[in-house]
C-alpha positions in Angstrom: -20.1 21.3 -28.7 -17.1 23.7 -29.7 -13.5 23.0 -28.7 -12.2 26.6 -30.1 -10.3 28.7 -28.1 -11.2 31.8 -30.0 -15.1 32.7 -30.9 -17.0 35.9 -32.1 -19.5 35.5 -28.9 -20.3 38.9 -26.4 -21.8 36.8 -23.8 -21.4 33.3 -24.1 -24.6 31.2 -23.2 -22.0 28.0 -21.9 -18.7 27.8 -20.5 -16.8 24.6 -21.3 -14.8 23.4 -18.3 -11.7 20.9 -19.5 -11.6 19.1 -16.8 -7.7 18.6 -15.9 -6.1 19.7 -19.1 -3.6 17.5 -20.4 -4.4 13.9 -17.8 -7.6 13.8 -19.9 -6.9 10.2 -20.7 -7.2 9.6 -17.2 -9.9 11.1 -16.1 -11.8 7.6 -14.9 -9.0 7.0 -12.9 -8.7 10.9 -11.5 -12.1 10.1 -10.8 -12.1 7.2 -8.0 -10.4 9.1 -5.2 -12.3 12.3 -6.2 -15.3 10.1 -5.5 -14.1 8.0 -2.4 -12.7 11.5 -1.0 -16.7 13.1 -1.7 -18.5 9.7 -0.4 -16.3 10.2 2.9 -17.0 14.0 3.2 -21.2 13.2 2.4 -21.3 10.2 5.1 -18.9 12.1 8.0 -21.0 15.6 7.5 -24.5 13.9 7.9 -22.8 11.5 10.7 -21.8 14.8 12.6 -25.2 16.7 12.2 -26.9 13.3 13.0 -25.1 12.9 16.1 -25.5 16.3 17.5 -29.3 16.5 16.6 -29.8 13.1 18.8 -27.4 13.5 21.7 -28.9 16.2 23.8 -25.5 16.4 25.8 -23.9 18.1 22.6 -26.2 20.4 22.5 -23.5 22.5 23.3 -21.6 26.2 21.4 -18.6 23.6 20.3 -21.4 21.5 18.6 -23.6 23.8 17.5 -20.3 25.3 15.1 -19.6 21.8 14.6 -22.7 21.5 13.1 -22.4 24.7 10.9 -18.5 23.5 9.6 -20.4 19.9 8.6 -23.0 22.1 6.7 -20.1 24.4 4.6 -18.3 21.6 4.1 -21.4 19.5 2.8 -22.1 22.5 0.2 -18.7 23.2 -0.7 -18.1 19.6 -1.8 -21.5 19.4 -3.5 -21.1 22.6 -5.2 -18.0 20.9 -7.2 -18.5 17.3 -7.4 -21.2 16.3 -9.5 -20.3 18.4 -12.2 -16.2 17.5 -12.0 -17.5 13.6 -12.0 -19.7 14.2 -15.3 -16.7 16.2 -17.1 -14.7 12.4 -15.5 -16.9 9.8 -16.5 -19.4 11.3 -19.1 -17.3 14.3 -20.7 -20.2 16.4 -19.9 -18.1 19.7 -20.0 -20.5 22.2 -20.8 -22.4 24.4 -18.0 -24.5 27.6 -18.5 -23.5 30.6 -18.2 -25.9 30.8 -14.9 -25.1 27.8 -13.5 -21.4 28.7 -13.6 -22.5 32.1 -11.4 -23.8 30.6 -9.5 -21.3 27.1 -8.7 -18.4 30.0 -7.9 -20.9 31.7 -6.0 -21.3 28.7 -3.4 -17.7 28.2 -3.8 -16.4 30.9 -2.4 -19.6 31.9 -0.1 -18.7 28.4 1.5 -15.1 29.1 1.7 -15.6 32.4 3.3 -18.2 30.5 5.7 -16.3 27.9 6.9 -12.9 30.2 7.2 -15.5 32.3 9.6 -16.3 29.3 11.5 -13.1 28.2 12.2 -13.0 31.9 13.9 -16.5 31.3 16.0 -15.0 27.8 17.5 -11.8 29.4 17.9 -13.8 31.9 20.0 -15.5 29.1 22.0 -12.1 27.5 23.0 -11.0 30.6 24.1 -14.4 31.4 26.5 -14.1 27.7 27.5 -10.6 27.8 28.4 -9.9 30.9 29.6 -12.6 32.1 31.2 -14.5 28.8 32.4 -16.3 29.6 34.7 -18.4 32.4 32.3 -18.4 30.3 29.4 -22.5 29.3 29.5 -23.1 32.8 30.4 -21.1 34.4 27.6 -22.0 31.7 24.6 -25.3 31.6 25.6 -27.9 30.2 23.1 -28.6 33.7 21.0 -25.3 34.5 21.5 -24.7 31.2 19.3 -27.2 32.2 17.0 -25.9 35.7 16.6 -22.7 34.9 16.0 -23.8 32.1 13.5 -26.2 34.4 11.6 -22.9 36.8 11.5 -20.8 34.1 9.6 -23.4 33.4 7.3 -24.5 36.7 6.6 -20.6 37.6 6.4 -19.8 35.2 3.8 -22.9 36.1 1.5 -22.3 39.8 1.4 -18.7 39.5 0.7 -19.2 37.2 -2.1 -22.5 38.3 -3.3 -20.7 41.0 -5.6 -18.5 38.0 -7.5 -21.0 37.0 -9.7 -22.8 40.7 -10.7 -19.2 41.9 -10.9 -18.9 38.7 -13.6 -21.8 39.1 -15.5 -21.1 42.5 -16.6 -18.0 42.0 -18.9 -18.0 40.9 -22.3 -16.5 37.8 -23.0 -15.4 37.8 -26.5 -11.7 35.5 -26.5 -12.5 31.9 -25.3 -15.4 30.3 -23.4 -13.1 27.3 -22.1 -12.1 27.3 -18.1 -9.0 25.2 -18.0 -10.2 23.3 -15.0 -13.4 21.1 -13.6 -15.4 24.3 -12.2 -15.9 27.6 -12.2 -14.0 29.8 -9.7 -14.1 33.6 -9.5 -10.5 34.8 -11.2 -11.1 31.8 -13.7 -13.9 33.5 -15.3 -12.5 36.9 -14.8 -9.3 35.8 -16.8 -11.7 35.3 -19.9 -13.2 38.5 -20.0 -12.2 41.1 -22.8 -12.4 44.5 -20.8 -10.6 45.9 -17.6 -11.3 43.2 -14.9 -8.7 45.4 -12.1 -11.6 45.2 -10.4 -13.1 42.1 -10.1 -8.9 41.1 -9.1 -8.9 43.8 -6.3 -12.0 42.5 -5.0 -11.3 38.9 -4.8 -7.8 39.9 -3.1 -9.4 41.8 -0.6 -11.9 39.0 0.3 -8.5 36.9 0.2 -6.3 39.0 2.7 -8.7 40.9 4.2 -11.4 38.5 5.3 -9.7 35.3 5.2 -6.8 36.8 5.8 -8.0 39.1 9.4 -9.6 35.1 10.4 -6.4 33.5 10.4 -5.0 36.5 12.5 -7.8 36.1 14.8 -7.8 32.5 15.1 -4.2 33.1 15.7 -4.6 35.8 18.5 -7.0 33.3 20.0 -5.1 30.4 20.5 -1.8 31.7 21.4 -4.2 33.1 24.2 -5.3 29.9 24.8 -1.8 28.0 25.0 -0.7 31.0 27.3 -3.5 29.5 29.6 -3.0 26.3 28.9 0.7 26.2 29.9 0.2 27.9 33.3 -2.0 25.3 34.5 -0.6 23.4 37.5 -0.2 19.8 36.4 1.0 18.0 33.9 -2.4 16.0 33.9 -4.4 19.1 33.7 -2.2 20.4 31.2 -2.7 17.6 29.0 -6.3 17.3 29.4 -7.2 20.8 28.9 -5.1 21.3 25.5 -6.8 17.9 24.5 -9.7 19.8 24.2 -9.0 22.2 21.6 -6.2 19.9 19.4 -9.5 18.7 17.3 -10.1 22.5 16.6 -6.4 22.9 16.0 -6.2 19.6 13.7 -9.3 21.0 11.5 -8.0 25.1 11.3 -4.3 24.0 9.9 -5.9 21.7 7.4 -8.2 24.3 5.9 -5.4 27.0 5.9 -2.3 25.6 5.5 -2.8 23.5 2.1 -4.7 26.8 0.9 -1.7 29.0 1.8 0.5 26.3 -0.1 -1.7 26.2 -3.1 -2.0 29.9 -3.7 2.0 30.8 -3.1 2.3 27.8 -5.7 -0.3 29.5 -7.7 1.0 33.0 -8.1 5.4 32.6 -7.7 5.9 29.2 -9.5 4.3 29.6 -13.1 6.8 27.4 -14.3 4.3 24.6 -12.7 2.6 22.1 -14.9 -0.9 23.6 -15.4 -2.4 20.0 -14.5 -0.5 20.5 -11.1 -2.1 23.5 -9.8 -5.2 21.8 -11.4 -4.9 19.0 -9.2 -3.9 20.3 -6.4 -6.6 22.5 -6.2 -9.1 20.3 -6.4 -7.6 18.2 -3.6 -7.5 21.4 -1.4 -11.1 21.7 -2.4 -11.8 18.3 -1.3 -9.3 17.8 2.0 -11.1 19.6 3.9 -14.9 18.5 3.9 -13.3 15.2 4.0 -11.3 14.9 7.0 -12.9 17.4 9.2 -15.9 14.9 10.6 -12.7 12.3 11.0 -10.8 14.6 12.9 -13.5 15.4 15.2 -14.8 11.7 15.4 -11.5 10.3 16.5 -10.0 13.3 18.6 -13.7 13.9 20.6 -15.0 12.4 23.2 -18.1 12.7 23.0 -18.9 11.9 19.5 -16.9 8.8 19.7 -18.6 7.6 22.3 -21.8 8.3 20.9 -21.1 6.3 17.6 -19.8 3.5 19.7 -22.8 3.6 21.6 -24.7 3.8 18.5 -23.2 0.9 16.8 -23.2 -0.9 20.2 -27.1 -0.6 20.2 -27.3 -1.6 16.2 -25.4 -4.8 16.9 -27.6 -5.6 20.4 -30.7 -5.0 18.6 -29.7 -7.4 15.6 -28.5 -9.9 18.3 -31.9 -9.7 20.2 -34.0 -9.7 16.8 -31.8 -13.0 15.8 -32.4 -14.3 19.2 -36.3 -13.9 19.1 -36.7 -15.5 15.7 -34.4 -18.6 16.5 
């Protein structure tokens, strides 16, 4: 495995992922919080999927969209963490060129899918609060299925050009990526050709696709809050607001750190590279880890189902112990 910054290849068979440049000696220690975040994300999101599947009362549009969000979080975190931990633990830095393109495809595809899912959830809250009597007739199961399909296909269609564009460029400068995973811009920067098409298309996806998602979410919640504040009593306002607070928290967790990271990366170039890389890694893991916690704590139906699940297990174990005695 060569760590040379300049090589004579035309197209690399492998890329070298550097982990967190400048902090190689601390990779094992850095892996501990990342591994913990990943475990929490896996357990939390699988728990959400299990609860929604086994609880008939949760077979509603809001929870179907929550399942789509959980799937997005699972794939998003799994697309980067196993390889990242192999770098931190075993110094396994090589990644096949095709595997790199597949990784960045899943990374960006499910990021866009997560953004689209937040739009779908905002739509659900808008209909449920602003048009409560028509909620069941507007968001029927076929309509929810079509919305979910649009969210999935949209992310596939918009991200599919990424690997195809990157595959056509010649790479004759270096095959070293100064971070622990493959990302679109990180790979495009290694090409020794005019990659303006890739750069402009990446900006288009960032601002025109996810940017429009933010605008739609802001409009939806503005209408929702206006309806909430028009309710006659304080108790009614608090109860109605409580039904969408978890969605607001999860949405803010996804978009605000992403905005911070984007601004830091573009306008604060004097910030050390290892800080940029650490922030990017935390951002990618924060939403998958926090989403199931937010919904588990803030959503009464999920919280009650979890309590019943643990209570039932304890009761069963107690009964079994009594019979054995």
